Chimera marker file (.cmm) of the C-alpha trace (Angstrom):
<marker_set name="trace">
<marker id="1" x="-3.649" y="-8.081" z="115.802" r="1" g="1" b="0" radius="0.5"/>
<marker id="2" x="-1.546" y="-5.281" z="117.486" r="1" g="1" b="0" radius="0.5"/>
<marker id="3" x="2.116" y="-5.468" z="116.903" r="1" g="1" b="0" radius="0.5"/>
<marker id="4" x="5.009" y="-3.588" z="117.803" r="1" g="1" b="0" radius="0.5"/>
<marker id="5" x="8.519" y="-3.865" z="117.290" r="1" g="1" b="0" radius="0.5"/>
<marker id="6" x="11.396" y="-2.599" z="119.696" r="1" g="1" b="0" radius="0.5"/>
<marker id="7" x="14.774" y="-2.854" z="121.136" r="1" g="1" b="0" radius="0.5"/>
<marker id="8" x="15.581" y="-4.816" z="124.323" r="1" g="1" b="0" radius="0.5"/>
<marker id="9" x="17.517" y="-2.521" z="126.627" r="1" g="1" b="0" radius="0.5"/>
<marker id="10" x="18.961" y="-5.021" z="129.197" r="1" g="1" b="0" radius="0.5"/>
<marker id="11" x="19.565" y="-8.599" z="129.409" r="1" g="1" b="0" radius="0.5"/>
<marker id="12" x="16.558" y="-10.870" z="130.906" r="1" g="1" b="0" radius="0.5"/>
<marker id="13" x="17.639" y="-14.193" z="132.406" r="1" g="1" b="0" radius="0.5"/>
<marker id="14" x="15.476" y="-17.220" z="132.992" r="1" g="1" b="0" radius="0.5"/>
<marker id="15" x="13.796" y="-16.177" z="136.406" r="1" g="1" b="0" radius="0.5"/>
<marker id="16" x="12.908" y="-12.706" z="134.817" r="1" g="1" b="0" radius="0.5"/>
<marker id="17" x="11.440" y="-14.449" z="131.582" r="1" g="1" b="0" radius="0.5"/>
<marker id="18" x="9.380" y="-16.786" z="133.689" r="1" g="1" b="0" radius="0.5"/>
<marker id="19" x="8.064" y="-13.960" z="135.592" r="1" g="1" b="0" radius="0.5"/>
<marker id="20" x="7.217" y="-12.335" z="132.144" r="1" g="1" b="0" radius="0.5"/>
<marker id="21" x="5.424" y="-15.594" z="131.358" r="1" g="1" b="0" radius="0.5"/>
<marker id="22" x="3.442" y="-15.840" z="134.440" r="1" g="1" b="0" radius="0.5"/>
<marker id="23" x="2.298" y="-12.069" z="133.865" r="1" g="1" b="0" radius="0.5"/>
<marker id="24" x="1.300" y="-12.748" z="130.320" r="1" g="1" b="0" radius="0.5"/>
<marker id="25" x="-1.091" y="-15.646" z="131.588" r="1" g="1" b="0" radius="0.5"/>
<marker id="26" x="-3.630" y="-13.233" z="133.043" r="1" g="1" b="0" radius="0.5"/>
<marker id="27" x="-4.213" y="-11.986" z="129.493" r="1" g="1" b="0" radius="0.5"/>
<marker id="28" x="-6.989" y="-13.973" z="127.426" r="1" g="1" b="0" radius="0.5"/>
<marker id="29" x="-5.355" y="-12.974" z="124.108" r="1" g="1" b="0" radius="0.5"/>
<marker id="30" x="-2.566" y="-14.865" z="122.529" r="1" g="1" b="0" radius="0.5"/>
<marker id="31" x="0.703" y="-13.099" z="122.751" r="1" g="1" b="0" radius="0.5"/>
<marker id="32" x="3.738" y="-14.113" z="120.541" r="1" g="1" b="0" radius="0.5"/>
<marker id="33" x="7.281" y="-12.630" z="120.655" r="1" g="1" b="0" radius="0.5"/>
<marker id="34" x="9.709" y="-12.949" z="117.578" r="1" g="1" b="0" radius="0.5"/>
<marker id="35" x="13.014" y="-12.118" z="116.771" r="1" g="1" b="0" radius="0.5"/>
<marker id="36" x="15.694" y="-12.858" z="114.196" r="1" g="1" b="0" radius="0.5"/>
<marker id="37" x="18.997" y="-14.260" z="114.925" r="1" g="1" b="0" radius="0.5"/>
<marker id="38" x="21.609" y="-15.353" z="112.465" r="1" g="1" b="0" radius="0.5"/>
<marker id="39" x="19.230" y="-15.254" z="109.557" r="1" g="1" b="0" radius="0.5"/>
<marker id="40" x="16.752" y="-17.306" z="111.702" r="1" g="1" b="0" radius="0.5"/>
<marker id="41" x="13.273" y="-16.272" z="112.884" r="1" g="1" b="0" radius="0.5"/>
<marker id="42" x="12.698" y="-17.386" z="116.105" r="1" g="1" b="0" radius="0.5"/>
<marker id="43" x="8.875" y="-17.059" z="117.518" r="1" g="1" b="0" radius="0.5"/>
<marker id="44" x="7.732" y="-18.217" z="121.139" r="1" g="1" b="0" radius="0.5"/>
<marker id="45" x="4.272" y="-17.810" z="122.826" r="1" g="1" b="0" radius="0.5"/>
<marker id="46" x="4.972" y="-15.574" z="125.792" r="1" g="1" b="0" radius="0.5"/>
<marker id="47" x="2.628" y="-17.809" z="127.973" r="1" g="1" b="0" radius="0.5"/>
<marker id="48" x="4.799" y="-20.674" z="127.355" r="1" g="1" b="0" radius="0.5"/>
<marker id="49" x="7.105" y="-21.027" z="130.452" r="1" g="1" b="0" radius="0.5"/>
<marker id="50" x="9.647" y="-23.674" z="128.564" r="1" g="1" b="0" radius="0.5"/>
<marker id="51" x="9.419" y="-21.361" z="125.375" r="1" g="1" b="0" radius="0.5"/>
<marker id="52" x="10.249" y="-18.002" z="127.742" r="1" g="1" b="0" radius="0.5"/>
<marker id="53" x="13.003" y="-20.189" z="129.511" r="1" g="1" b="0" radius="0.5"/>
<marker id="54" x="14.885" y="-21.063" z="126.497" r="1" g="1" b="0" radius="0.5"/>
<marker id="55" x="14.579" y="-17.558" z="125.081" r="1" g="1" b="0" radius="0.5"/>
<marker id="56" x="17.992" y="-15.522" z="125.024" r="1" g="1" b="0" radius="0.5"/>
<marker id="57" x="16.723" y="-11.908" z="125.132" r="1" g="1" b="0" radius="0.5"/>
<marker id="58" x="19.950" y="-9.872" z="125.342" r="1" g="1" b="0" radius="0.5"/>
<marker id="59" x="20.615" y="-6.367" z="125.181" r="1" g="1" b="0" radius="0.5"/>
<marker id="60" x="20.327" y="-4.786" z="121.690" r="1" g="1" b="0" radius="0.5"/>
<marker id="61" x="17.724" y="-7.626" z="120.224" r="1" g="1" b="0" radius="0.5"/>
<marker id="62" x="15.265" y="-6.245" z="118.160" r="1" g="1" b="0" radius="0.5"/>
<marker id="63" x="11.957" y="-8.019" z="118.998" r="1" g="1" b="0" radius="0.5"/>
<marker id="64" x="8.253" y="-7.900" z="117.591" r="1" g="1" b="0" radius="0.5"/>
<marker id="65" x="5.345" y="-8.490" z="119.902" r="1" g="1" b="0" radius="0.5"/>
<marker id="66" x="2.062" y="-9.391" z="118.464" r="1" g="1" b="0" radius="0.5"/>
<marker id="67" x="-1.079" y="-9.838" z="120.225" r="1" g="1" b="0" radius="0.5"/>
<marker id="68" x="-4.471" y="-10.971" z="119.195" r="1" g="1" b="0" radius="0.5"/>
<marker id="69" x="-7.612" y="-11.557" z="121.086" r="1" g="1" b="0" radius="0.5"/>
<marker id="70" x="-10.352" y="-9.481" z="123.032" r="1" g="1" b="0" radius="0.5"/>
<marker id="71" x="-7.912" y="-8.013" z="125.044" r="1" g="1" b="0" radius="0.5"/>
<marker id="72" x="-5.153" y="-7.669" z="122.789" r="1" g="1" b="0" radius="0.5"/>
<marker id="73" x="-4.405" y="-3.714" z="123.300" r="1" g="1" b="0" radius="0.5"/>
<marker id="74" x="-4.255" y="-4.205" z="127.121" r="1" g="1" b="0" radius="0.5"/>
<marker id="75" x="-2.113" y="-7.382" z="126.587" r="1" g="1" b="0" radius="0.5"/>
<marker id="76" x="0.123" y="-5.486" z="124.338" r="1" g="1" b="0" radius="0.5"/>
<marker id="77" x="0.639" y="-2.303" z="126.446" r="1" g="1" b="0" radius="0.5"/>
<marker id="78" x="1.083" y="-4.178" z="129.703" r="1" g="1" b="0" radius="0.5"/>
<marker id="79" x="3.694" y="-6.233" z="127.759" r="1" g="1" b="0" radius="0.5"/>
<marker id="80" x="5.533" y="-3.500" z="126.305" r="1" g="1" b="0" radius="0.5"/>
<marker id="81" x="6.008" y="-1.711" z="129.627" r="1" g="1" b="0" radius="0.5"/>
<marker id="82" x="7.346" y="-4.931" z="131.264" r="1" g="1" b="0" radius="0.5"/>
<marker id="83" x="9.720" y="-6.000" z="128.388" r="1" g="1" b="0" radius="0.5"/>
<marker id="84" x="10.621" y="-2.389" z="127.547" r="1" g="1" b="0" radius="0.5"/>
<marker id="85" x="11.117" y="-1.480" z="131.041" r="1" g="1" b="0" radius="0.5"/>
<marker id="86" x="13.773" y="-4.426" z="131.552" r="1" g="1" b="0" radius="0.5"/>
<marker id="87" x="14.189" y="-6.855" z="134.370" r="1" g="1" b="0" radius="0.5"/>
<marker id="88" x="13.748" y="-5.350" z="137.884" r="1" g="1" b="0" radius="0.5"/>
<link id1="1" id2="2" r="1" g="1" b="0" radius="0.2"/>
<link id1="2" id2="3" r="1" g="1" b="0" radius="0.2"/>
<link id1="3" id2="4" r="1" g="1" b="0" radius="0.2"/>
<link id1="4" id2="5" r="1" g="1" b="0" radius="0.2"/>
<link id1="5" id2="6" r="1" g="1" b="0" radius="0.2"/>
<link id1="6" id2="7" r="1" g="1" b="0" radius="0.2"/>
<link id1="7" id2="8" r="1" g="1" b="0" radius="0.2"/>
<link id1="8" id2="9" r="1" g="1" b="0" radius="0.2"/>
<link id1="9" id2="10" r="1" g="1" b="0" radius="0.2"/>
<link id1="10" id2="11" r="1" g="1" b="0" radius="0.2"/>
<link id1="11" id2="12" r="1" g="1" b="0" radius="0.2"/>
<link id1="12" id2="13" r="1" g="1" b="0" radius="0.2"/>
<link id1="13" id2="14" r="1" g="1" b="0" radius="0.2"/>
<link id1="14" id2="15" r="1" g="1" b="0" radius="0.2"/>
<link id1="15" id2="16" r="1" g="1" b="0" radius="0.2"/>
<link id1="16" id2="17" r="1" g="1" b="0" radius="0.2"/>
<link id1="17" id2="18" r="1" g="1" b="0" radius="0.2"/>
<link id1="18" id2="19" r="1" g="1" b="0" radius="0.2"/>
<link id1="19" id2="20" r="1" g="1" b="0" radius="0.2"/>
<link id1="20" id2="21" r="1" g="1" b="0" radius="0.2"/>
<link id1="21" id2="22" r="1" g="1" b="0" radius="0.2"/>
<link id1="22" id2="23" r="1" g="1" b="0" radius="0.2"/>
<link id1="23" id2="24" r="1" g="1" b="0" radius="0.2"/>
<link id1="24" id2="25" r="1" g="1" b="0" radius="0.2"/>
<link id1="25" id2="26" r="1" g="1" b="0" radius="0.2"/>
<link id1="26" id2="27" r="1" g="1" b="0" radius="0.2"/>
<link id1="27" id2="28" r="1" g="1" b="0" radius="0.2"/>
<link id1="28" id2="29" r="1" g="1" b="0" radius="0.2"/>
<link id1="29" id2="30" r="1" g="1" b="0" radius="0.2"/>
<link id1="30" id2="31" r="1" g="1" b="0" radius="0.2"/>
<link id1="31" id2="32" r="1" g="1" b="0" radius="0.2"/>
<link id1="32" id2="33" r="1" g="1" b="0" radius="0.2"/>
<link id1="33" id2="34" r="1" g="1" b="0" radius="0.2"/>
<link id1="34" id2="35" r="1" g="1" b="0" radius="0.2"/>
<link id1="35" id2="36" r="1" g="1" b="0" radius="0.2"/>
<link id1="36" id2="37" r="1" g="1" b="0" radius="0.2"/>
<link id1="37" id2="38" r="1" g="1" b="0" radius="0.2"/>
<link id1="38" id2="39" r="1" g="1" b="0" radius="0.2"/>
<link id1="39" id2="40" r="1" g="1" b="0" radius="0.2"/>
<link id1="40" id2="41" r="1" g="1" b="0" radius="0.2"/>
<link id1="41" id2="42" r="1" g="1" b="0" radius="0.2"/>
<link id1="42" id2="43" r="1" g="1" b="0" radius="0.2"/>
<link id1="43" id2="44" r="1" g="1" b="0" radius="0.2"/>
<link id1="44" id2="45" r="1" g="1" b="0" radius="0.2"/>
<link id1="45" id2="46" r="1" g="1" b="0" radius="0.2"/>
<link id1="46" id2="47" r="1" g="1" b="0" radius="0.2"/>
<link id1="47" id2="48" r="1" g="1" b="0" radius="0.2"/>
<link id1="48" id2="49" r="1" g="1" b="0" radius="0.2"/>
<link id1="49" id2="50" r="1" g="1" b="0" radius="0.2"/>
<link id1="50" id2="51" r="1" g="1" b="0" radius="0.2"/>
<link id1="51" id2="52" r="1" g="1" b="0" radius="0.2"/>
<link id1="52" id2="53" r="1" g="1" b="0" radius="0.2"/>
<link id1="53" id2="54" r="1" g="1" b="0" radius="0.2"/>
<link id1="54" id2="55" r="1" g="1" b="0" radius="0.2"/>
<link id1="55" id2="56" r="1" g="1" b="0" radius="0.2"/>
<link id1="56" id2="57" r="1" g="1" b="0" radius="0.2"/>
<link id1="57" id2="58" r="1" g="1" b="0" radius="0.2"/>
<link id1="58" id2="59" r="1" g="1" b="0" radius="0.2"/>
<link id1="59" id2="60" r="1" g="1" b="0" radius="0.2"/>
<link id1="60" id2="61" r="1" g="1" b="0" radius="0.2"/>
<link id1="61" id2="62" r="1" g="1" b="0" radius="0.2"/>
<link id1="62" id2="63" r="1" g="1" b="0" radius="0.2"/>
<link id1="63" id2="64" r="1" g="1" b="0" radius="0.2"/>
<link id1="64" id2="65" r="1" g="1" b="0" radius="0.2"/>
<link id1="65" id2="66" r="1" g="1" b="0" radius="0.2"/>
<link id1="66" id2="67" r="1" g="1" b="0" radius="0.2"/>
<link id1="67" id2="68" r="1" g="1" b="0" radius="0.2"/>
<link id1="68" id2="69" r="1" g="1" b="0" radius="0.2"/>
<link id1="69" id2="70" r="1" g="1" b="0" radius="0.2"/>
<link id1="70" id2="71" r="1" g="1" b="0" radius="0.2"/>
<link id1="71" id2="72" r="1" g="1" b="0" radius="0.2"/>
<link id1="72" id2="73" r="1" g="1" b="0" radius="0.2"/>
<link id1="73" id2="74" r="1" g="1" b="0" radius="0.2"/>
<link id1="74" id2="75" r="1" g="1" b="0" radius="0.2"/>
<link id1="75" id2="76" r="1" g="1" b="0" radius="0.2"/>
<link id1="76" id2="77" r="1" g="1" b="0" radius="0.2"/>
<link id1="77" id2="78" r="1" g="1" b="0" radius="0.2"/>
<link id1="78" id2="79" r="1" g="1" b="0" radius="0.2"/>
<link id1="79" id2="80" r="1" g="1" b="0" radius="0.2"/>
<link id1="80" id2="81" r="1" g="1" b="0" radius="0.2"/>
<link id1="81" id2="82" r="1" g="1" b="0" radius="0.2"/>
<link id1="82" id2="83" r="1" g="1" b="0" radius="0.2"/>
<link id1="83" id2="84" r="1" g="1" b="0" radius="0.2"/>
<link id1="84" id2="85" r="1" g="1" b="0" radius="0.2"/>
<link id1="85" id2="86" r="1" g="1" b="0" radius="0.2"/>
<link id1="86" id2="87" r="1" g="1" b="0" radius="0.2"/>
<link id1="87" id2="88" r="1" g="1" b="0" radius="0.2"/>
</marker_set>
């Protein structure tokens, strides 16, 4: 398993999160994103369109990305690039 924690630098809106989810589906590995809001931890499968559509990723959110599987390193690096860069 690979894990990386980082801060979101720009708001992500529904269309952008759906695009992230679609991009994640190219990997065989499981990709999970978690963050804490109001003392409650939220976890979502990044490949889940519905889960990502309902996810409020806003500037300043601290998130943890975890990948597990045969291409976990490639999945982690790619997802970090997409999420740390922010929406296009």
